[in-house]
Backbone as numpy.savetxt, mean C-alpha at the origin, in Angstrom:
# Nx Ny Nz CAx CAy CAz Cx Cy Cz
-36.06 13.25 0.88 -34.83 13.26 0.09 -34.70 11.94 -0.67
-34.31 12.04 -1.92 -34.12 10.87 -2.75 -32.63 10.61 -2.95
-32.29 9.35 -3.19 -30.90 8.98 -3.38 -30.29 9.73 -4.57
-31.08 9.89 -5.63 -30.58 10.60 -6.80 -30.23 12.05 -6.46
-31.08 12.70 -5.65 -30.80 14.07 -5.20 -29.45 14.13 -4.49
-29.23 13.16 -3.63 -28.01 13.15 -2.83 -26.78 12.92 -3.70
-26.91 12.04 -4.69 -25.79 11.81 -5.61 -25.50 13.08 -6.42
-26.56 13.76 -6.83 -26.38 15.01 -7.57 -25.67 16.05 -6.70
-26.12 16.16 -5.44 -25.49 17.11 -4.53 -24.01 16.80 -4.34
-23.67 15.52 -4.19 -22.29 15.12 -3.99 -21.41 15.55 -5.18
-21.94 15.41 -6.38 -21.18 15.80 -7.57 -20.99 17.31 -7.64
-22.06 18.06 -7.36 -21.97 19.53 -7.38 -21.00 20.00 -6.30
-21.05 19.38 -5.13 -20.16 19.76 -4.04 -18.71 19.50 -4.40
-18.46 18.42 -5.12 -17.08 18.08 -5.52 -16.55 19.05 -6.56
-17.38 19.40 -7.54 -16.93 20.26 -8.64 -17.10 21.75 -8.37
-18.07 22.08 -7.50 -18.41 23.48 -7.22 -18.60 24.26 -8.52
-19.28 23.62 -9.44 -19.56 24.24 -10.75 -20.78 23.54 -11.33
-21.88 24.27 -11.45 -23.14 23.66 -11.84 -23.11 23.12 -13.27
-22.50 23.87 -14.18 -22.46 23.43 -15.58 -21.64 22.16 -15.73
-20.47 22.14 -15.11 -19.62 20.95 -15.20 -20.30 19.74 -14.55
-20.99 19.97 -13.43 -21.69 18.88 -12.77 -22.81 18.33 -13.64
-23.54 19.23 -14.28 -24.63 18.80 -15.16 -24.09 17.97 -16.32
-22.95 18.39 -16.88 -22.35 17.63 -17.98 -21.92 16.25 -17.52
-21.32 16.18 -16.33 -20.85 14.89 -15.82 -22.03 13.97 -15.53
-23.13 14.54 -15.03 -24.31 13.75 -14.68 -25.22 13.49 -15.88
-24.89 14.15 -16.99 -25.66 13.98 -18.23 -27.12 14.42 -18.07
-27.31 15.56 -17.40 -28.63 16.18 -17.32 -28.47 17.67 -17.64
-29.60 18.37 -17.81 -29.52 19.79 -18.12 -29.20 20.58 -16.86
-28.59 21.74 -17.05 -28.25 22.55 -15.89 -29.48 23.03 -15.14
-30.56 23.48 -15.84 -31.76 23.89 -15.09 -32.34 22.76 -14.24
-32.33 21.54 -14.78 -32.86 20.40 -14.02 -32.01 20.14 -12.78
-30.71 20.25 -12.91 -29.82 20.05 -11.78 -30.02 21.14 -10.74
-30.16 22.39 -11.18 -30.37 23.50 -10.25 -31.66 23.31 -9.45
-32.72 22.85 -10.14 -33.99 22.61 -9.44 -33.85 21.49 -8.41
-33.10 20.45 -8.76 -32.90 19.34 -7.82 -32.18 19.81 -6.57
-31.13 20.61 -6.75 -30.37 21.12 -5.60 -31.24 22.06 -4.76
-32.05 22.88 -5.42 -32.94 23.81 -4.69 -33.96 23.05 -3.85
-34.53 21.95 -4.41 -35.49 21.15 -3.66 -34.83 20.50 -2.45
-33.59 20.06 -2.63 -32.86 19.46 -1.51 -32.65 20.49 -0.40
-32.27 21.69 -0.77 -32.06 22.75 0.21 -33.36 23.10 0.93
-34.47 23.06 0.20 -35.78 23.31 0.82 -36.10 22.22 1.83
-35.82 20.97 1.47 -36.08 19.86 2.39 -35.27 20.00 3.67
-34.01 20.42 3.53 -33.12 20.54 4.69 -33.44 21.81 5.50
-33.82 22.87 4.80 -34.20 24.11 5.47 -33.16 25.19 5.48
-31.98 24.93 4.88 -30.91 25.93 4.81 -30.23 25.81 3.46
-29.61 26.89 2.96 -28.82 26.77 1.73 -27.54 25.99 1.99
-27.15 25.17 1.02 -25.94 24.37 1.14 -24.76 24.96 0.38
-25.06 25.94 -0.49 -24.02 26.59 -1.28 -24.15 28.10 -1.16
-23.03 28.80 -1.27 -23.03 30.25 -1.45 -22.96 30.52 -2.94
-23.91 31.32 -3.44 -23.95 31.65 -4.87 -23.34 33.02 -5.09
-22.39 33.07 -6.00 -21.73 34.33 -6.36 -21.75 34.45 -7.87
-22.86 34.98 -8.40 -23.01 35.04 -9.85 -23.14 33.64 -10.40
-22.26 33.29 -11.32 -22.27 31.96 -11.90 -21.50 30.95 -11.06
-20.81 31.44 -10.06 -19.97 30.57 -9.24 -20.72 30.15 -7.98
-20.48 28.92 -7.55 -21.05 28.42 -6.30 -19.94 27.85 -5.44
-20.12 27.91 -4.15 -19.13 27.36 -3.23 -19.86 26.72 -2.06
-19.43 25.53 -1.68 -20.02 24.82 -0.56 -19.85 25.66 0.72
-20.96 25.91 1.43 -20.85 26.70 2.66 -20.71 25.77 3.87
-20.75 26.36 5.07 -20.54 25.58 6.28 -21.62 24.50 6.46
-22.88 24.86 6.13 -23.96 23.86 6.21 -23.68 22.71 5.22
-23.27 23.10 4.02 -23.01 22.11 2.99 -21.87 21.17 3.35
-20.84 21.72 4.00 -19.70 20.90 4.39 -20.10 19.84 5.42
-20.93 20.25 6.39 -21.41 19.29 7.39 -22.27 18.23 6.74
-23.17 18.65 5.86 -24.07 17.71 5.20 -23.27 16.73 4.33
-22.26 17.24 3.60 -21.45 16.39 2.73 -20.68 15.36 3.54
-20.13 15.76 4.67 -19.35 14.83 5.49 -20.22 13.66 5.95
-21.43 13.96 6.42 -22.33 12.89 6.86 -22.81 12.06 5.68
-23.04 12.73 4.56 -23.53 12.03 3.38 -22.51 11.02 2.87
-21.24 11.41 2.84 -20.21 10.50 2.33 -20.04 9.30 3.25
-20.21 9.50 4.56 -20.17 8.36 5.46 -21.35 7.42 5.21
-22.49 8.01 4.91 -23.68 7.19 4.61 -23.49 6.40 3.32
-22.93 7.06 2.30 -22.67 6.38 1.04 -21.67 5.24 1.24
-20.67 5.48 2.10 -19.69 4.43 2.38 -20.37 3.22 3.00
-21.30 3.47 3.92 -22.04 2.36 4.55 -22.88 1.62 3.52
-23.51 2.37 2.61 -24.31 1.74 1.57 -23.45 0.89 0.65
-22.28 1.40 0.31 -21.37 0.65 -0.55 -20.92 -0.63 0.14
-20.66 -0.54 1.46 -20.25 -1.73 2.21 -21.39 -2.75 2.25
-22.61 -2.26 2.42 -23.77 -3.16 2.45 -23.94 -3.87 1.10
-23.78 -3.12 0.02 -23.90 -3.71 -1.32 -22.82 -4.76 -1.53
-21.59 -4.45 -1.09 -20.48 -5.38 -1.23 -20.74 -6.66 -0.44
-21.27 -6.50 0.77 -21.54 -7.66 1.62 -22.63 -8.54 1.03
-23.69 -7.91 0.52 -24.80 -8.68 -0.06 -24.34 -9.41 -1.32
-23.54 -8.71 -2.15 -23.01 -9.35 -3.35 -22.16 -10.55 -2.99
-21.37 -10.39 -1.94 -20.51 -11.47 -1.50 -21.32 -12.65 -0.98
-22.41 -12.36 -0.26 -23.28 -13.43 0.24 -23.87 -14.24 -0.90
-24.14 -13.56 -2.01 -24.74 -14.23 -3.16 -23.71 -15.03 -3.96
-22.42 -14.70 -3.77 -21.37 -15.39 -4.52 -20.29 -15.84 -3.53
-20.70 -16.67 -2.61 -19.84 -17.03 -1.47 -18.52 -17.65 -1.89
-18.53 -18.49 -2.90 -17.34 -19.25 -3.24 -16.55 -18.66 -4.40
-16.92 -17.49 -4.83 -16.20 -16.84 -5.92 -15.77 -15.46 -5.47
-15.03 -14.77 -6.29 -14.67 -13.40 -5.96 -13.21 -13.11 -6.21
-12.81 -11.94 -5.76 -11.45 -11.46 -5.98 -10.93 -10.81 -4.73
-9.62 -10.75 -4.61 -8.98 -10.06 -3.49 -7.93 -9.11 -4.07
-7.88 -7.90 -3.55 -6.92 -6.91 -4.02 -5.89 -6.66 -2.92
-4.62 -6.68 -3.30 -3.52 -6.59 -2.33 -2.50 -5.57 -2.81
-2.14 -4.64 -1.95 -1.04 -3.72 -2.23 0.20 -4.26 -1.54
1.32 -4.29 -2.23 2.54 -4.82 -1.65 3.70 -3.89 -1.92
4.68 -3.95 -1.06 5.98 -3.42 -1.40 6.72 -4.55 -2.11
7.91 -4.31 -2.57 8.61 -5.29 -3.40 9.22 -6.38 -2.53
8.43 -7.41 -2.21 8.91 -8.45 -1.30 9.11 -9.76 -2.04
10.11 -10.50 -1.61 10.48 -11.73 -2.33 9.56 -12.90 -2.02
8.86 -12.86 -0.89 8.03 -14.02 -0.54 6.69 -14.02 -1.25
6.30 -12.89 -1.85 4.95 -12.81 -2.40 4.67 -13.85 -3.49
5.58 -14.08 -4.45 5.29 -15.09 -5.49 5.03 -16.48 -4.92
5.87 -16.92 -3.97 5.66 -18.27 -3.41 4.39 -18.32 -2.57
4.11 -17.25 -1.83 2.89 -17.18 -1.04 1.67 -17.27 -1.96
1.72 -16.49 -3.05 0.58 -16.42 -3.96 0.38 -17.74 -4.69
1.47 -18.35 -5.16 1.32 -19.61 -5.90 0.74 -20.70 -5.00
1.15 -20.72 -3.73 0.61 -21.70 -2.79 -0.88 -21.47 -2.57
-1.27 -20.19 -2.45 -2.68 -19.87 -2.24 -3.53 -20.28 -3.45
-3.07 -19.95 -4.65 -3.86 -20.21 -5.85 -3.97 -21.70 -6.15
-2.99 -22.48 -5.72 -3.12 -23.93 -5.89 -4.28 -24.47 -5.06
-4.50 -23.87 -3.90 -5.59 -24.32 -3.03 -6.92 -23.65 -3.36
-6.85 -22.44 -3.95 -8.07 -21.68 -4.25 -8.01 -21.15 -5.68
-8.09 -22.03 -6.67 -7.94 -21.61 -8.07 -9.07 -20.73 -8.58
-10.21 -20.68 -7.87 -11.35 -19.89 -8.34 -11.30 -18.44 -7.87
-10.35 -18.11 -7.02 -10.24 -16.74 -6.52 -9.24 -15.96 -7.35
-9.66 -14.80 -7.79 -8.78 -13.94 -8.59 -8.06 -12.96 -7.68
-6.76 -12.81 -7.87 -5.95 -11.91 -7.04 -5.45 -10.75 -7.88
-5.65 -9.54 -7.36 -5.14 -8.33 -8.01 -4.05 -7.74 -7.12
-2.85 -7.59 -7.66 -1.75 -7.04 -6.88 -1.46 -5.61 -7.35
-1.24 -4.73 -6.38 -0.86 -3.36 -6.67 0.48 -3.08 -6.00
1.47 -2.67 -6.78 2.71 -2.22 -6.17 2.44 -0.89 -5.51
3.25 -0.55 -4.52 3.03 0.69 -3.77 3.00 1.88 -4.71
1.99 2.73 -4.55 1.84 3.91 -5.39 2.13 5.14 -4.55
1.89 6.31 -5.17 2.12 7.55 -4.45 1.22 7.65 -3.22
0.02 7.10 -3.34 -0.88 7.09 -2.20 -0.32 6.15 -1.13
-0.39 6.53 0.13 0.16 5.70 1.19 -0.69 4.44 1.37
-0.06 3.43 1.98 -0.77 2.19 2.24 -2.00 2.43 3.12
-1.85 3.32 4.09 -2.99 3.61 4.96 -4.17 4.16 4.15
-3.89 5.08 3.24 -4.97 5.66 2.43 -5.63 4.61 1.57
-4.83 3.69 1.01 -5.40 2.62 0.18 -6.37 1.77 0.98
-6.00 1.46 2.24 -6.89 0.67 3.09 -8.08 1.49 3.56
-7.82 2.73 3.97 -8.87 3.58 4.53 -9.94 3.90 3.50
-9.54 4.08 2.25 -10.49 4.41 1.19 -11.12 3.17 0.56
-10.68 1.98 1.02 -11.25 0.75 0.48 -10.79 0.42 -0.92
-9.64 0.98 -1.34 -9.15 0.72 -2.69 -8.47 -0.65 -2.79
-8.00 -1.17 -1.66 -7.46 -2.53 -1.61 -8.02 -3.22 -0.37
-7.99 -4.54 -0.38 -8.49 -5.31 0.78 -7.45 -5.38 1.89
-6.17 -5.48 1.50 -5.11 -5.58 2.51 -3.78 -5.19 1.90
-2.80 -4.97 2.76 -1.45 -4.61 2.33 -0.46 -5.59 2.95
0.55 -5.96 2.17 1.64 -6.79 2.68 2.90 -5.96 2.61
3.45 -5.62 3.77 4.57 -4.69 3.84 5.58 -5.11 4.89
6.78 -4.51 4.82 7.82 -4.82 5.80 7.80 -3.86 6.97
6.92 -2.88 6.94 6.73 -1.99 8.07 5.24 -1.93 8.38
4.85 -1.90 9.65 3.42 -1.85 9.99 2.74 -0.65 9.36
1.56 -0.86 8.83 0.72 0.24 8.36 -0.06 0.74 9.56
0.12 1.99 9.91 -0.47 2.53 11.12 -1.55 3.55 10.81
-2.59 3.55 11.62 -3.67 4.50 11.46 -4.91 3.98 12.16
-5.92 4.84 12.35 -7.15 4.43 13.02 -7.82 3.26 12.30
-8.16 2.23 13.06 -8.90 1.11 12.49 -8.07 0.17 11.64
-6.72 0.25 11.72 -5.86 -0.62 10.92 -5.21 -1.67 11.82
-5.28 -2.92 11.40 -4.69 -4.04 12.13 -3.54 -4.63 11.31
-2.37 -4.79 11.94 -1.19 -5.35 11.28 -0.76 -6.63 11.98
-0.59 -7.70 11.19 -0.18 -8.99 11.75 1.14 -9.42 11.11
2.19 -9.66 11.92 3.45 -10.16 11.34 3.28 -11.57 10.80
3.90 -11.85 9.66 3.73 -13.18 9.06 5.06 -13.85 8.71
6.15 -13.08 8.62 7.39 -13.68 8.14 8.58 -12.81 8.54
9.59 -13.42 9.14 10.82 -12.71 9.49 12.00 -13.40 8.80
12.86 -12.60 8.16 14.02 -13.18 7.50 15.26 -12.33 7.71
16.39 -12.95 7.49 17.68 -12.31 7.70 18.03 -11.39 6.53
18.69 -10.29 6.84 19.22 -9.40 5.82 20.72 -9.62 5.69
21.19 -9.68 4.45 22.60 -9.79 4.15 23.10 -8.45 3.61
24.41 -8.25 3.66 25.00 -7.04 3.11 25.40 -7.30 1.67
24.86 -6.55 0.75 25.14 -6.70 -0.68 26.30 -5.78 -1.06
27.38 -6.37 -1.55 28.60 -5.61 -1.83 29.12 -5.97 -3.23
29.97 -5.12 -3.81 30.57 -5.46 -5.11 31.62 -6.55 -4.95
31.94 -7.25 -6.03 32.97 -8.29 -5.99 34.34 -7.64 -6.10
34.74 -7.01 -5.02 36.05 -6.37 -4.95 36.93 -7.14 -3.98
38.22 -6.96 -4.13 39.20 -7.72 -3.34 38.95 -7.61 -1.84
38.54 -6.43 -1.39 38.37 -6.22 0.05 37.16 -6.96 0.61
36.27 -7.40 -0.25 35.06 -8.08 0.21 35.01 -9.55 -0.18
35.51 -9.88 -1.37 35.17 -11.15 -2.00 35.69 -12.37 -1.24
36.73 -12.20 -0.44 37.27 -13.34 0.31 36.67 -13.45 1.72
35.73 -12.59 2.00 35.10 -12.62 3.33 33.69 -13.20 3.23
33.23 -13.75 4.34 31.88 -14.31 4.39 31.04 -13.63 5.47
31.69 -12.96 6.42 30.98 -12.30 7.50 31.54 -10.90 7.71
30.75 -10.06 8.35 31.20 -8.70 8.62 30.35 -8.10 9.74
30.96 -7.23 10.52 30.20 -6.43 11.46 29.77 -5.16 10.75
28.56 -4.71 10.97 28.04 -3.57 10.23 28.86 -2.31 10.46
29.43 -2.15 11.64 30.22 -0.97 11.96 31.44 -0.85 11.03
31.88 -1.97 10.46 33.05 -1.94 9.58 32.80 -1.19 8.28
31.54 -0.98 7.92 31.25 -0.29 6.65 30.66 1.11 6.90
30.97 1.67 8.05 30.40 2.98 8.38 30.87 4.08 7.44
32.00 3.90 6.76 32.50 4.92 5.84 32.10 4.65 4.39
31.32 3.61 4.16 30.88 3.28 2.81 29.65 4.10 2.43
29.46 4.26 1.12 28.23 4.85 0.61 27.16 3.76 0.57
25.92 4.14 0.84 24.82 3.17 0.82 23.85 3.47 -0.32
23.38 2.40 -0.94 22.34 2.48 -1.97 21.07 1.97 -1.30
20.03 2.81 -1.23 18.85 2.45 -0.44 17.58 2.45 -1.28
16.78 1.39 -1.15 15.43 1.44 -1.75 14.58 2.47 -1.01
13.64 3.08 -1.71 12.75 4.04 -1.06 11.45 3.39 -0.60
11.25 2.13 -0.95 10.14 1.38 -0.38 10.53 -0.09 -0.32
9.64 -0.91 0.17 9.91 -2.33 0.18 10.59 -2.77 1.46
11.41 -3.81 1.35 11.98 -4.45 2.51 12.68 -3.51 3.47
13.83 -3.08 3.08 14.73 -2.38 3.96 14.75 -0.94 3.52
13.56 -0.32 3.42 13.45 1.06 2.95 14.31 1.98 3.81
14.41 3.23 3.39 15.36 4.17 3.99 15.27 4.20 5.51
14.07 4.27 6.07 13.93 4.31 7.52 14.53 3.06 8.17
14.26 1.90 7.57 14.79 0.66 8.12 16.30 0.59 8.02
16.86 1.05 6.90 18.32 1.06 6.73 18.97 1.94 7.80
18.42 3.13 7.99 18.98 4.04 8.97 18.92 3.45 10.38
17.83 2.79 10.71 17.69 2.19 12.04 18.74 1.11 12.28
18.99 0.28 11.26 19.98 -0.77 11.39 21.37 -0.19 11.62
21.70 0.84 10.84 23.03 1.46 10.96 23.19 2.20 12.28
22.16 2.91 12.69 22.22 3.62 13.98 22.40 2.63 15.11
21.71 1.49 15.01 21.86 0.45 16.03 23.29 -0.07 16.07
23.97 -0.06 14.91 25.36 -0.51 14.84 26.34 0.56 15.32
25.86 1.82 15.40 26.72 2.87 15.94 27.11 3.96 14.98
26.41 4.09 13.85 26.75 5.16 12.90 25.53 5.54 12.06
25.60 6.71 11.45 24.55 7.17 10.54 25.01 6.87 9.11
24.19 6.21 8.31 24.63 5.82 6.96 24.73 7.02 6.02
25.68 6.96 5.13 25.85 7.98 4.09 25.11 7.50 2.85
23.90 8.01 2.64 23.05 7.55 1.54 23.46 8.24 0.25
23.95 7.47 -0.71 24.33 8.02 -2.01 23.13 8.10 -2.95
22.29 7.07 -2.91 21.19 6.97 -3.87 20.01 6.28 -3.21
18.83 6.76 -3.54 17.59 6.16 -3.04 16.65 5.98 -4.21
16.18 4.77 -4.44 15.29 4.51 -5.57 14.46 3.28 -5.36
13.56 2.99 -6.33 12.61 1.88 -6.20 13.01 0.63 -6.99
13.90 0.80 -7.98 14.20 -0.29 -8.90 15.34 -1.16 -8.36
15.02 -2.41 -8.00 16.03 -3.29 -7.42 17.12 -3.63 -8.43
16.78 -3.65 -9.72 17.78 -3.93 -10.75 18.81 -2.80 -10.80
18.31 -1.56 -10.74 19.21 -0.41 -10.75 20.11 -0.41 -9.53
19.52 -0.73 -8.38 20.30 -0.78 -7.13 21.41 -1.84 -7.24
21.07 -3.02 -7.77 22.07 -4.06 -7.95 23.18 -3.64 -8.90
22.80 -2.93 -9.98 23.80 -2.44 -10.94 24.75 -1.46 -10.29
24.20 -0.56 -9.47 25.03 0.46 -8.83 26.01 -0.19 -7.84
25.54 -1.20 -7.13 26.43 -1.91 -6.20 27.53 -2.64 -6.98
27.16 -3.29 -8.07 28.14 -4.05 -8.86 29.20 -3.14 -9.46
28.86 -1.88 -9.69 29.81 -0.90 -10.24 30.68 -0.26 -9.16
30.48 -0.66 -7.92 31.28 -0.14 -6.84 30.87 1.22 -6.34
29.62 1.63 -6.63 29.15 2.95 -6.21 28.66 2.97 -4.77
28.43 1.82 -4.21 27.94 1.75 -2.84 27.59 0.33 -2.47
27.04 0.16 -1.26 26.60 -1.15 -0.79 25.14 -1.06 -0.38
24.50 -2.20 -0.18 23.09 -2.19 0.18 22.78 -3.44 1.01
21.51 -3.62 1.32 21.05 -4.82 2.01 20.21 -5.65 1.05
20.16 -6.95 1.29 19.31 -7.83 0.48 18.77 -8.94 1.37
17.49 -9.25 1.30 16.95 -10.37 2.09 17.59 -11.69 1.67
17.90 -12.54 2.61 18.55 -13.82 2.31 17.71 -14.65 1.35
16.40 -14.62 1.54 15.50 -15.37 0.67 15.66 -14.93 -0.78
15.80 -13.64 -0.99 15.94 -13.10 -2.35 17.30 -13.45 -2.94
18.36 -13.36 -2.12 19.69 -13.71 -2.61 19.76 -15.19 -2.96
19.19 -16.05 -2.12 19.20 -17.48 -2.41 18.52 -17.79 -3.75
17.51 -16.99 -4.05 16.74 -17.22 -5.27 17.50 -16.83 -6.52
18.29 -15.75 -6.42 18.94 -15.22 -7.61 20.47 -15.26 -7.56
21.03 -15.92 -6.57 22.49 -15.90 -6.41 23.22 -16.51 -7.60
22.65 -17.54 -8.21 23.32 -18.15 -9.36 23.48 -17.16 -10.51
22.56 -16.23 -10.63 22.62 -15.24 -11.70 23.54 -14.08 -11.32
23.56 -13.72 -10.03 24.24 -12.51 -9.59 25.64 -12.72 -9.03
26.00 -13.97 -8.71 27.23 -14.20 -7.95 28.50 -13.81 -8.69
28.45 -13.70 -10.03 29.63 -13.29 -10.78 29.85 -11.78 -10.73
28.84 -11.04 -10.28 28.95 -9.58 -10.28 28.78 -8.99 -8.89
28.14 -9.74 -8.00 27.86 -9.24 -6.65 28.26 -10.27 -5.61
28.43 -9.81 -4.40 28.82 -10.69 -3.30 28.00 -10.31 -2.08
27.74 -11.27 -1.20 27.01 -10.96 0.02 27.82 -11.37 1.24
27.62 -10.65 2.32 28.28 -10.95 3.58 27.23 -11.10 4.67
27.40 -12.10 5.51 26.52 -12.28 6.66 26.89 -11.22 7.69
25.91 -10.52 8.22 26.15 -9.48 9.22 26.09 -10.14 10.60
27.23 -10.14 11.28 27.29 -10.82 12.58 26.88 -9.92 13.73
27.00 -8.59 13.53 26.66 -7.66 14.60 26.26 -6.31 14.00
25.05 -5.84 14.27 23.95 -6.54 14.95 23.30 -7.55 14.02
22.49 -8.43 14.58 21.76 -9.38 13.74 20.65 -8.61 13.03
20.71 -8.59 11.71 19.79 -7.76 10.93 18.68 -8.62 10.32
17.46 -8.30 10.64 16.30 -9.02 10.10 15.24 -8.02 9.65
14.30 -8.51 8.88 13.16 -7.70 8.48 11.91 -8.57 8.64
10.86 -7.98 9.17 9.60 -8.70 9.38 8.54 -8.16 8.44
7.94 -9.05 7.70 6.86 -8.70 6.78 5.53 -9.02 7.45
4.54 -8.16 7.25 3.24 -8.37 7.86 2.11 -8.01 6.91
0.90 -8.37 7.30 -0.28 -8.07 6.50 -1.18 -7.13 7.30
-1.69 -6.11 6.62 -2.56 -5.12 7.26 -3.93 -5.13 6.61
-4.92 -4.85 7.43 -6.29 -4.72 6.91 -7.01 -3.67 7.75
-8.10 -3.16 7.20 -8.95 -2.24 7.94 -9.99 -3.04 8.71
-10.07 -2.80 10.00 -11.08 -3.49 10.82 -12.45 -2.85 10.67
-12.51 -1.72 9.97 -13.77 -0.99 9.81 -14.42 -1.24 8.46
-13.79 -2.06 7.63 -14.34 -2.35 6.31 -14.63 -3.84 6.17
-15.67 -4.14 5.43 -16.08 -5.52 5.22 -15.13 -6.21 4.25
-14.70 -7.41 4.58 -13.88 -8.23 3.68 -14.77 -9.27 3.02
-14.64 -9.41 1.71 -15.39 -10.43 1.00 -14.91 -11.81 1.44
-15.65 -12.83 1.04 -15.26 -14.20 1.38 -13.88 -14.51 0.81
-13.62 -14.03 -0.42 -12.31 -14.28 -1.03 -11.20 -13.60 -0.24
-11.43 -12.34 0.17 -10.42 -11.60 0.93 -10.20 -12.23 2.30
-11.28 -12.66 2.95 -11.14 -13.32 4.26 -10.36 -14.62 4.13
-10.63 -15.35 3.05 -9.92 -16.61 2.82 -8.42 -16.36 2.67
-8.07 -15.34 1.90 -6.65 -15.02 1.70 -6.01 -14.54 3.00
-6.71 -13.69 3.74 -6.17 -13.15 4.99 -5.89 -14.29 5.98
-6.84 -15.19 6.15 -6.66 -16.32 7.08 -5.54 -17.24 6.60
-5.43 -17.42 5.30 -4.38 -18.24 4.72 -3.00 -17.68 5.08
-2.86 -16.34 4.97 -1.58 -15.68 5.24 -1.28 -15.67 6.73
-2.24 -15.23 7.53 -2.02 -15.09 8.98 -1.74 -16.43 9.63
-2.43 -17.46 9.19 -2.23 -18.79 9.77 -1.06 -19.55 9.16
-0.33 -18.86 8.24 0.89 -19.41 7.64 0.65 -20.75 6.94
-0.50 -20.88 6.30 -0.78 -22.12 5.57 0.10 -22.26 4.34
0.66 -21.15 3.88 1.52 -21.17 2.71 2.89 -21.77 3.02
3.21 -21.93 4.31 4.50 -22.53 4.68 4.43 -24.05 4.79
3.21 -24.56 4.86 3.05 -26.01 5.06 3.20 -26.78 3.75
C-alpha cells in the first residue's frame, strides 16, 4: 500500500462519490477507480458497496478508515514534532478563549518576554472547546469552566471576584453591597459563554437560594451592558473588568459587592495530553501555568 493510495481512499470515503473525489484530487475518474481497486486487492476485501454509479463505504471500509485516520493523525503529529525540532526558537501558538478580561494583560506580558512567538487567538465558535482540542485545531483553551473529555488536562490559573452589575437607579445607586437573595425577583441578563455563562449564573443564584429569571442570553458584552443600563435586567461582571472600564461606564451603570454568597470565577487553561505541543505552545503553557505573567 502506498501513501497516495491511502489519501485517495480517504477522500473517496469522505465524499462517497467517485467523480467528485476525482475532481477534488485532480485526477481522472478511471485512474482513481483503478487505485481504489488495487487497494482493495491488497487488503483482500471490498471497501465500498457499489450501486450503479453510487458507492457507499461498507463495514470493512469503515474499520479501515477508522484505523487509517488514526495513522494519519500520528503522521501529522510526527511531522509537527520534527518541524518544531528544526525551528526550536520560533513558531506560533493557537489559543481558543472565552471573553475573559485577563487575556490582554496575560498576552502582553508574554509577548514582551517572547517577541518571536506569534499568537493566534480564536474566540469560542460553534464547535466546542473539547472538539477544538481533540481535533488539534488549537493548542490550548483558556476558559472559566473546565474543558472536560478524554485526554484533556485543565489547570486553574486565576480566580477573581464577581460583582453585581445594575442600572443607576435610585434603589441601587446609594448602595455598595448586597446579598444575592435580595435580587431574586429581578430579571437577569446572561452571557451564553465566557466568564459567568448561563450555567455559572444559575449555580450562583441556586447557591443563594433561588432560580434566576433569565430575560436575555447573548454573547455581546456591549449589548448586555446596554440592556442593564436601560433597566431591563441585572448581570454579573468580573471585578477586574469593572476596574478597567469603570471610568467609562460609571455614569450609566453601577456595581454592588455581593456579600452573600461570595461570588468568584476561576479561569483555567486546558490542553490535550495526547497531542504534541510545539516549543512555542509549551513555552506559553508553562508561562501561564507558572503564573509568570503576574510577576
